[in-house]
N, C-alpha and C positions, 0 to 999 in steps of 0.2 A: 365117905363118912368113916370108913375104916382107917384111912390115912389120918384123918383128924384125930381119931382116938389114939393112934400110935405116935403121931408127931406133935400133936397139940395145935393150937391156933396160930401157926406161923402165917405170915402174909400170903405166901404162895399156896398153902393149903386152903386158906379162906377164899382166896380168889378162885382157885380151881373148883371149890365147892359151889361158889356162886354161879360159875359158868355151867356146871352140871345141873344145878337147879333150874337155870334158864332153859337148858336143853329139854329137861323133863317138862317144864311148862309149855315150851313150844310144841312138843309132841302131843301133850294132852289137849292143847288148844286146837291143833290140826284135826284131832279126832272128835272135837266138839265137847270135850269134858272141861267146861270152862271153870267150874269151881275148883277142880283139881289143879288146873293151870294157875289159877289165882293164888292158891296156897304156895305153889312152888315159886312163883314170882315174888310173893311177899317175903318168903324166907330168904331168897336171894338178895332182895333189897335190904333186909335187916343185916345180912352179912356184909354187904357193901357199906352200910352206914358204920358198922364196926371198923372196917378197914379205913374209912375216912378219919375216924377218931384216932386211930393208931398211927396212921402214916401221914395225915395231913392232906392238903389239896394238891397232890401230885396230878399231872395230866392223866395218867392211867386211872387213878382212883376216881377222878371227876368224870372221865368218859364212861367208865364202868357204871358209876352211879346213875348217870343220865340214861344209859341203856336200860337199867333195871326200872327206873321210874317210867320210861315209856312202856315197858312191858306190863307193869302194874296198871298203868293207864289203859292199855289195850284191853286187858282182862275186865277191868271195871266198866269200860265202854260197852264191851260185848254183853256184859251182864245187866246193862241198863242203868248203871250208877254213873250218870254223866257228870255230876259235880265232883265225885271222887276222881274220875278220869281227868277232868279239867285240872284239878289241883296237881295231880301227878305230872301231867304234861307241862304245866306252867313251871313247876320246879325243875323239870328236865331242861326246859328252854333257858331258864335262868342260869343253870350250870353251864350250858353250852355257850351262852354269851360270855361268861367268865373265861371259858377256854379260848374263845376267839380273842379276847383282850390279851390273854397271856401268850398265846402261840401264834397269833396272826392268822392270815387267811390261807392256811394250808388246805389242800383239797379235802382231807378228812374232816377238818374242822368245819369247812363250809358245807359239806354234804350233811354232816350231823346236824348243823344248825337248820338247814332246810327241812330235814325230816321232822325236827321238833316243831318248827313253825307250822308245818302241815298238820301235825297232831293237835296243836293248839287251835288251828283253824277248824279242824274236824269237830272238836268239842264245842266250840262256839256255834258252829253251824247246827249241830244237833240240838243245842239249847235255844236256837232261834235268834241268836245274835249275829245276824248276817253281815252287818258292816264290819264288825270285829273279825269275823271269819275272813272277809274279803281282804282286810289289811294283812292278816297273817299269810294268806295264800299269795298275795301280791309280793310280799317280801321274800317268800320262799321261791317264787318264780324268778325274781330278780337274781337271787343267789345262784339258781341253777343255770340261768343264762350266762352268768359270770363264769361258772365252772365249765360251760361249753367252750367259751372263748379261751379259757386257760388250757383245757385238756383235750379239746377236739371232740370228734364224734365217736367216743367209745360207746359200747353198748350200755354200760351203766349210766353214763351221762345222758344218753338219748332217752333211756327209759325213765330216768328221774325227771327229765324235762317234760316228757309226755304226761306223766302223772300230775306235775304241777300245772300244766296247761288245762288238763281235764278238770282239776279242782277249781281253777279260776273260772272255767266255763260253768261249772256247777253253781257257784255262788252268783255269777252274773245271771244265769237262768232263773235262780230263785228270787233275784231282785227284779226280774222282769226285763232285763236288758238282753233280749233274745239274739239280736244280731251280734252283739259282743260275745255272747256265749257260743254262738255258732262259729265265729272266727277262731276262738280258742280251741274248740273241739276239732275243727278242720286242721289246724296246725298239729294238734296232738295225733290225729289220724295219719297225717303225712309222715310223722316221725315213726309211728308204729308200723306203717307199711314198709318204711325203710329198714326197720329192725327185722321184719319178717324176711325181707330179701337177703339180709346179711346173715341171719342166724338160722333161718329155716323155721319149721313148724314145731318149735319147742312148746311145752305146755304153757310156760310163762308168756311167750310171744302170742300164742293163740288166745289166751284169756285176756290179755291186755287189748288185743285187737277187737275181740268181741265186745268188751266194755265200751270202748270209744265209739264203735259203730252204733251201739245203743244210744250213746250220748248224741251222736249226729242225728239219729232218728228222732230222739226226743225234741231237739231243737227244730228240726224240719216239721215235725208234727205240730208243735206249738205255733209255728209260723204259717200253718195251714197247707203245707206242701205234703199232702198225705201219701202220694205215690212215691215220692223221694224217701219219706220216712219208712214206708213199707219195704223198699229195697234195702235200706240200711238194716232194719230189723231182721229181714230174711237172711242177709249175709251174716249177721251176728249169730242167729240161731244155727246156721249151717256150721259156723266155726265152733260153736259150743257142742254140737253133736259130734264133730270131729274130735274135739277134746275129750268127750266122754268115751269115745272108742280108744283113745290113747291111755286114759288114766282110770277108767272104770267109774263106779258110782261113789266117788268120794263126796263128803259133805259139801265141799266148795263147788265141785262140778255140778252136783244136783241143784244147789241153790242157784248157781248161774244159769243153768238150763231152764229152771222155772221162771226166772226173771225174763229171759229171752222169749220164752213162750208167751208170757203175759204181754210183752211188747208186740209180738206178732198178732196176738189176739186183739189188742187195742187198735192196731192199724186196720185190720180186717173189719172190725166193728165200725170204725169211723167211715170206712168205705162202703158200709151197708152189707157186708158179707157175713151175716150173723151166724150161719152154721159153721163157717170156717173159724170165726172168732170163738164159738163155743167149744170146738174141738181143741183149740190151743189152750183155752182156759181150763178145760177139764184135764188135759194132760199135765198142765202146771200144778193144778190142785192135787193130782195123784202123786206127783213128785214131792210136794210139800207135806203130804200125809206120811210118806215114807220117811222123810227127814225127821218129822216129829216122833215117829216110832223109834228111830235110831238114836236121837239125841235128846238131851234135856230140853225142857220148855224155856229156852232162852228168849229174851225179848225179841230178837231178830226173827227167830223161828215163829213165834206167836204172831208177830205183825205180818209176816209173809203169808201165813195161813189165813189170817183175817182178810187180807187183800185178795187172795185167790178166791175165797168163798164169796166175797162181794162181787168179784168179776163174773163168776159162774152165775150168781144171782142176776146180775145185769143182763147177761146173755139170755137166760131163761125168761126173764121178764119181757125182753124185747121180742122174743119168739112166742109170747103169749102163754107161757107155762107158769102161771102166777103162783100156784102152791109150791112148786119146785123152787121158784125164786125166793119165796118167803122162808122156806126151810134154810136155804143158803144164807140169807141175810140174818136170820135168827142165830145161826151158829157163829157167823162172823161177829155179831154183837156180843155173844158170850165170850169169845176170845178177846175182843176189845176191852171188855170189862175186866178180864183177868190181867191184861196189860196195865190198865189204869191202876188196879190195886198194887201191882208190883212197882211201877215206875213213878206214880204220882202224876201231878198236873204238868207234864212237859207239853210244849206246844204241839208236837206231833201226836202224842197220845190223845190229847183233848180233841184235836181235829179229827183223828180217826174215829174216836168215840161218837162225836157229833154226826159224822157222815153215816156211821152204822145205824144210829138211831133214826136218822132221816130216811134211810132206805127201808128199815123196818116199818116206819110210819107210812111210807109210800105204798108198800105191799099191802098193809092192813087197809089203807084207804081204798085201794083199787079193788080189794075183795069185799068192800062194804062194811068193814069193822071200824066204824068212824071213831068210837070212843078210844079204842086201842091205838088208832093212828094219832089221835089228839095227845094221848099220854107220851108217845114216843117223840112227837114233834116238840112238845113242851119241854121234855128233858133235854132234847138236842139244843133248844134255844138257851136253856140255862147254861149248858156246857159252852 
């Protein structure tokens, strides 16, 4: 900013300023300060629009603009403003298609295109438009297979391919095509194990491995192969505990740990080991309460907390501790209502609210409070 005051708004000064703003946003986002990150990204985007007006559609100007748009979209998505995120991602993708037409299929152009396609797919997926998400993910995966053929098995190429495969698996899973999802996850896992052998236990390698093991477990669980799911979840949790030792209690590490604990609890519960499930759920809930104390009440943090409370309630209910279950369900419902107020009637928010109301109704019914149960069930039906 000092340079801008001294030298004026030269193209180099403006570009340097926008890069610095992006870096500030990235740091704030990593620390969970999403509103601060959003402000930095928005200012960076405004600077890059000015540069476009002054310099025209040069390749660097267009690429920088597309990067800023993706970052603005990421912040909006993390804050639960999915339509805002979608618009930013769509504009970024349009810019990157223009760059492809101008520059051809260079590795940088292709990788940027695949990233934008994934972001567009993520937004469509979050908004419940699964077929649209699937198309974006399929195109991204095709681009990444093309890059692998061109560049070989570099670490970046392999990691990008594994991410695209996992996303393809996610949408297939959501659409009920479980065997197809399992195949995509299995290929992604093979790639990530290869990367671990090549690169060792770097934080990125470990996190990627943990996530795809959870995906493998989810597919096996959905297909009824509970022992196989349990093994995958257990390995994922072990990797996450290893990562926590490496990195400490960063927000990302803590969230990933809580997700892994929930999965281990789910498998134990499905296999009838209720005390073991309860221990995992309780540890996950404790982690998520820590995250809420440290960070703002972002939509992701609130939903995670609501899910953990619901799972703790499920375990308590299955073990016959009905009042304890009721308290957990009631707190989960309060959180679900807060999310509904913030995010509106998105498919995920409405489904979560409906489930919370049903659980509150179940607990009231079991405890003999039938009118209270009826009210909760009626509201759930309306949702």
